[in-house]
N, C-alpha and C positions, 0 to 999 in steps of 0.2 A: 609782504608784510598782508595779511591775513583781516579782512576785516565780514565779521558774518553781521553781522548788524545798525541799520541807518537812520533819521528820521528826518521824513524831506517834507516841502508841502508843496504837492500840483495841482497850477490851474491847466482849469482844456482852455479854446480860441473860442467866447463870444460867437455869434454868428451872427455877421453882418447883416443890416437896417436893408429890407423892403423899401425903393425908391415913389417917388409917388412926380408920376412926369406925364405929359400927354402930347403927342403925336401932333404940331407943328408944319408937315409941310405946304406946300406954298401949294400945290395941287391935289390936298387930300382933304378935303370938310370933314368937318366931323372928324377926322382922326380915333379919337378916345383913347383910353388910358396909358400907358405904356410901359412903365415904371419893372424894372428886373424886383427879377428876388433879391438881394443875399445870400450870400460864402456861404459855406457850413466851418465850422469853425476847428480848426485843430484835436483829438483830439488825445489822451496820455494815455500808449496801450501800452504793457509788459508783455517781454517775449524769452524765452528761454537762451539761452547761447552754451553755447557744451565747454566753449573754448572758454571760459570760464569760470573761475572755482575762485571766488571770496566778490564780493562788497564790495574794492576800495577804487571801482570805480566814479562808485553815488554817493561817497564820500564826503568831501565838499561840497555836495549839488546840495545848498538849501534850499533854491527849489529850482523844481520845476513846468515852465511857463511850456505850452501850443497856443499857436499869434491864429487872429483872431478873422472870421471871413469881411471878406469885403465886400461894399455897402451895392450894391444893386445900380445896375447902370438903365439908360434910356437904353428906347428900339427892347425893352422884355429882357435884356439881353442881364445875363444873374452874377454878378459879384462871383470875385471866386475864390471857389474854397479852401482852403489851409490843409499843407498835408498833413496826416496823425505824425508822435510823438513819439518813436520808440522806446522806450530801457530794454534794455540785455543786462536778462541775469542769469544768476546763473542756473545750475537746475534744482531745485529744491527751498524754490525763490517762497519764504509765504511771503506775502501785502494785509497788516492788515492798520483798523482804522485808528486813527492816538488818542480819538477822547475814546470808540466803549469799547477795546479792545478784541473788539468783531475779525475773523476774517478773512477778507473780502475773493482773494486768489488762492492758493491752494499750489501752484508751479513746478509739480511735477512731473513732470511728460515730456519728455521732447518734442523741440518746436510748440509746443505750450506758448499759449499771447491770450491775455484778456486784459478788455480798456477798463482800466480804474480810470478814468475819470473821463468823460464824456462831453463831446465838441457838444455845441452851441448850433441847433438850428440855422438854418436863417432867414431870414419875413422872410414874405408874400409881398411884391413890388404890388401897385393900387389896383392892373390887370386885372388881378384876380374875383378880383369886388367889382365889377361893374354890372348890374343886375334892368333889366328894364325898367325901372324907375329911380334907377342912377344913371346912368350912365356915362359919368366923367366919377367917380368919387377920387377924391380925393387928402383919401384916408393911407396909406400899407403898413407893415406890420412891420414891429422892433424886430430883430434877430431876437437869441431865448442866448444869456447866458448861458457857460460853461461852468462843468464844479468841480466845484473846489475843498482838496482832502489837505490833510493832512496825515500823513498812514508812516506806519517804525515799515522798515523791509526789514524779511530778520529771514535767514539762510541757516537752514535745520540738512544737515549734508542729506544726499542717498546713498545711502553708506545697506547693502543686505546684512552684514556682521559687525555690531558693533565690540571692538575691546576697553571691557571695564576692569578694577585692581584697584589698589597703592599704588603711588605712586613709586618705580625704578621695583617694580616685580614682573619685568618683563617682555613685555607691550611694545615696544618700539622693536626691541630688540625681536620679538617672535616678529611682526610681520616687514621687515630690512630682508628676512628667511624667507619669507613664504611671494612675496610680490618682489616687481623694484622698486621698491621705494623709498628712500633714505634717512627716513627720521632722526634728525639730532641720538645718540647714544653716547656714552660716558660710564665707568667705574667709579658715578659718584652719584648722589641723589641728590636727584632734578627731576619735576615734573615737567609733562612737555604744557605745552602752552598755547598751541593750536590745533585742531585732527589735521590728521597725518589720511590718506585715504592712499591703497593698494592692487591692485589686481590679482586675488590672486586667481591659479591657474590650477584645479588639479591633476595630477597623471594620467586619468579617463578622459581631461579636456574638457571639463563643465571649469566655468569661472567664475565670477564672482565678485563683490566688492566687497573691503573691509574699510574697516576705522578706525584708525591710532587714535584714539582719544585721549581729552583732559583727563589724571591722574583723579580718580572722586577723597574725599577725609569725608569725616564720619561732621554728618549735620551743612551737607551739603545741597541736600532736596529744598533746602530752608536759604539756598542763599550762602552761605559760610566757603568761604575759599571759592572756588573760582564756581561752585556752586552752579545757581543756574544753565551758564555758561557751557557746563557740562553737558550736562544733564540734556536741555536742549537736543543736541548736538546725537543721539542717543535713539532720540524720537520713531522714527524713519526707520530700526532697526531692527528686521525681520528676526533675528537670534542674538543667543548673546553670549560669547566668549568669555567667562572671567576668569582672570588670569588671579594665579596662590602664589606668590614668596612660599613660599613651603619649607624651603633652608630658614627662612627663619634672621638669615646674618645679621639683620640689622636688630632686633632683640623682640619685633611683634610675633603674636599670637595670630596664623595662621589664621585659628577655628575665630576666633571671634575679626579677624578681618572679611574673616566669608561673609560672620550673618553683622554686617557693619555697612558691607557693600548689599544685602539685598535690602535691609532698610529702605536705606535710604534709596533703589527701586522703587518697594510698596509703600515708597511717604512721596512720594512725582509724582507728578500728574500722567496719564494718559497708558494708566495700568504695567508700568515696566517688569510688574518682576512676571507678570501673566506668557513672556513672549520666552519662547523659547530656549536652555537654556545651556551651554556646553565648559565644565571645571575642569580647567589644568594647574593640577601642582606641579610647578616651574619647579625650578634647579633642584632638580634632585638629585645633584651630582652634589651637594653640602652634607654637612658632617649630620647636618640633624631631620634632612627631607626625610629621612625613612621612617623613623618615631613621628615626625610629623604628625606624615597622612595612616597612618597607623590610629593617631589618638581622631583624625578627622573622619577615613570609616566604620567608626566604632560608631562615633556621636551624627554621624551620619549617611545611615546605610542605606541610605536609599535610592541617592547623587552616583551621577554617575562619571567615573572625575576619570584622568588621558594625564599620563607619566611624562613629563615634558621633559629636554635641555633645553633652552630655543637654541640657547648661544652655541652648537655645532649640529645643530638641527637633526633633536635626536627623540622619540615619538610623534614628531610635528600631521606624519602623511594619516594615519588613525583618527586621526581632528583633522583632516581640513577634508577625509570623505564624511565622517560623526557630518558636519557642518553641509559639505554636503548634501547626502541624507533632509536633512531637517528643512534647509530649505526651501527644496524641489515637495514638497508638503505641507510649509505654513505660510501661506496667504500674509499679505502686505498690512498695517494695522491703519486707522483712520488716523490724524488729528483730532479729534473732537468723539464724546464724546453723540450717543444717537436715540434719542430719547426710542426708545423699542417698542413700550404703545402708541405709543403720533404711528409706530409705519403702516401700525392697526388699524388707524380711524381714517373713512375712507370721504367724508364730510363731514367737516365740523365751522358747528355753524359760530360765525362772529360781526359783531354787532357793525351794524354798518357807520366809521370811526367819522366825523364835525367836520366839516369842509373845514373851518374855520373855530376860529375862540375867541373871548370878548374878553379884553379885563379893564375891570375901572378902577382908574391905579387910580384918583381919590382929586377933587378943585378939582374937577369940571376937566379932565384927561381920559381920554379910555381910547387903547390900541387891540388894531385886530390882526390876528396872527391865521396862518394859517401857507400852508402849498400854493396852494390854489389862488389863493389871493392873490399871495406874494410875483407867479408867476405873470397873472395873469397884469399884475403894477406893473412889471417891469418891465413888460410890449405899449408900453403910456408914453405918446408923443403927448407934452402940452402944450403941445407950439399951437395942436393943429384937435381947432376942434370937434371936427368929428373923431379922435380916437379917442377926445378923455368921454366925449357924450359915448362912447360905446363900451368906455371901463365901468362911466354910471352906469346903464344898464345891464351891466353884467351885475353888478354889485345889488342891483334891488331886483333880476332874477337870483342871486343867490339870499334874498331877506338880509343883509351885511344892512340895511336902516332896522330895520323889527328888533334885532339882534341887540344894538346898539339902543333902540327906546326901552328896551326889557330892563339894561342893562340900568337903571335909567338916566342915562345919554336923554341935554337937551335941548334947545335951538340954541347954536351961541360954542356949545362946548368944545374942542380942539379932541380932535380923531389922529393918531397914526398908524398908518404903515409902515416898517421897516423906519426909517428914520424924518421919514416929510410925513407934516402932519396936516391937517384942514379944517376947517369947518362946516360944523353940521347944522348944518339948514332943516327943518322939520318941515316939510309940507303940507306933516295932517292936520 
């Protein structure tokens, strides 16, 4: 079964909490703090496995979770850090943020691996916080939360040459003749439902990967038929091999077919039409093939076209040599458009972003949001007075109280950070 797109929820492991502990041996007076650090949580890493060709292994994995790090221990002993979770995917896999559609990772190289969700760091034990003024701190840092993401994992086949054309024009037959691939072939009309890859070896020793892709139809760039399910697999191809049924045995017009396919490539993203294209006039053994070819050359005199009969391997050598020439000079195409003007800018001023925002929700209720605030809040142990005091001082240093007053917050109003509410005490 060919699976090329799955949606996953990823949860990295949280770091273990640091420990508050003291040495209490009989003959060690004033032994001091000895709480150990928490272990790091496991990360979730995607790694290329060349033995895989689909995302079938991930189809039923709705959620992937890494383990949390262990809490710190006595005698300054660290809690155990948990192993990372390695998710093996085929070469050519892309990982996108499910909410923003932003590309997080493009795994287009052998042995490539990317940390998609980073595990939280373990908290520091109380021995780290001993000072000359406070030799016995009763405070330890809590572990950081691991990252959580919803992602779309998508396979875009990594092939050098992509075969395009209407269904039943002879693409599968061509691939079977020039490689060891064995796609389904029949003497009735049908379309390939999943891509097929084949390693092509030219007689001079040069080799490349060719992909037989599902047949295009009019409107595919807008999602009609297999639509994007087809076009996404041609995005990585450096050269397009356009196969036309010049015999027109099914009543279609080869010239119109050529125009429709190119229009779909033109309408799709990533400028597919700009890729080098080799055109094949296939089924030249049929009755109307020669007259259709003459019409084609008259209308498109500048198009380089090769006559073939793929079912008997006629004319294919010249096509393969031409593909070799193009592949040696054609670079890889990026999967995202870059702004050339931005590349020329060495430094671009950007105003400093606010560390937090305060929202007045009405009826004496306020909300404070911000990555730094929420990170500090996650490390508070509300059963430890010293931990709460440190958090309070951090809020005051960030001038959160001033921002609340500016928004109209008064003594006794309710202030929320995440899902936790506090009463605002105005000490001015």
